[in-house]
C-alpha positions as CSV (number, residue, x, y, z in Angstrom):
1,M,-5.1,100.0,0.3
2,K,-2.9,102.2,2.5
3,V,-4.1,103.6,5.8
4,S,-2.5,106.5,7.8
5,V,-3.5,108.2,11.0
6,D,-2.8,111.7,12.4
7,Q,-2.4,111.2,16.1
8,D,-2.3,114.9,16.7
9,K,-5.9,115.2,15.4
10,C,-7.2,112.1,17.3
11,C,-9.8,112.9,20.0
12,A,-9.7,109.4,21.4
13,A,-13.4,108.6,20.6
14,G,-12.4,104.9,19.9
15,H,-14.8,104.4,16.9
16,C,-11.9,103.2,14.8
17,A,-10.8,100.4,17.2
18,L,-14.4,99.2,17.5
19,A,-15.0,99.3,13.7
20,A,-11.7,97.7,12.7
21,P,-9.8,96.2,15.6
22,E,-7.4,94.4,13.3
23,V,-6.2,97.7,12.0
24,F,-6.6,100.2,14.9
25,D,-6.1,100.2,18.6
26,Q,-5.8,102.9,21.3
27,R,-3.0,103.8,23.7
28,E,-3.9,102.9,27.2
29,E,-2.7,106.1,28.7
30,D,-4.8,108.6,26.7
31,G,-6.9,106.7,24.1
32,T,-5.0,108.1,21.1
33,V,-5.3,105.9,18.0
34,V,-2.6,103.4,17.2
35,L,-2.3,102.1,13.7
36,L,-1.7,98.3,13.8
37,D,-1.6,97.7,10.0
38,A,-0.9,100.4,7.5
39,R,-1.6,98.0,4.6
40,P,-4.5,95.8,5.7
41,P,-5.9,93.1,3.5
42,L,-8.6,94.1,1.0
43,E,-11.2,92.0,2.9
44,L,-11.0,94.7,5.7
45,R,-11.8,97.5,3.3
46,D,-15.4,98.0,4.5
47,S,-14.5,98.1,8.2
48,V,-11.6,100.5,7.5
49,A,-13.8,102.7,5.5
50,E,-16.4,102.7,8.3
51,A,-13.7,103.6,10.9
52,S,-12.6,106.5,8.7
53,F,-16.2,107.7,8.2
54,L,-17.0,107.4,12.0
55,C,-13.9,109.3,13.1
56,P,-15.1,112.6,14.5
57,A,-11.7,114.2,14.2
58,A,-11.0,113.0,10.6
59,A,-7.7,111.6,11.8
60,I,-7.8,108.6,9.5
61,A,-6.8,108.7,5.8
62,V,-7.4,105.8,3.4
63,E,-5.8,105.5,-0.1
64,D,-6.5,102.8,-2.6
C-alpha cells in the first residue's frame, strides 16, 4: 500500500489524523495534513481507507 497526500487540497479538517494517527498528523501552525508513513503496514489498511474516505477535500490517495 502506498499513501500520498496533496497538502494544497487539504482543508485541515483533521479526520485523517483521528482515523489513522500512525500515518497522518497535522501541522500545528495551520492544521494541514502531514504524512508520517507513505508505506504503512497492511494491518493499517482499514484505518487508512477510512481516513481517505472521510477527507472532505479528497486530499488523500491510496494505492495498493
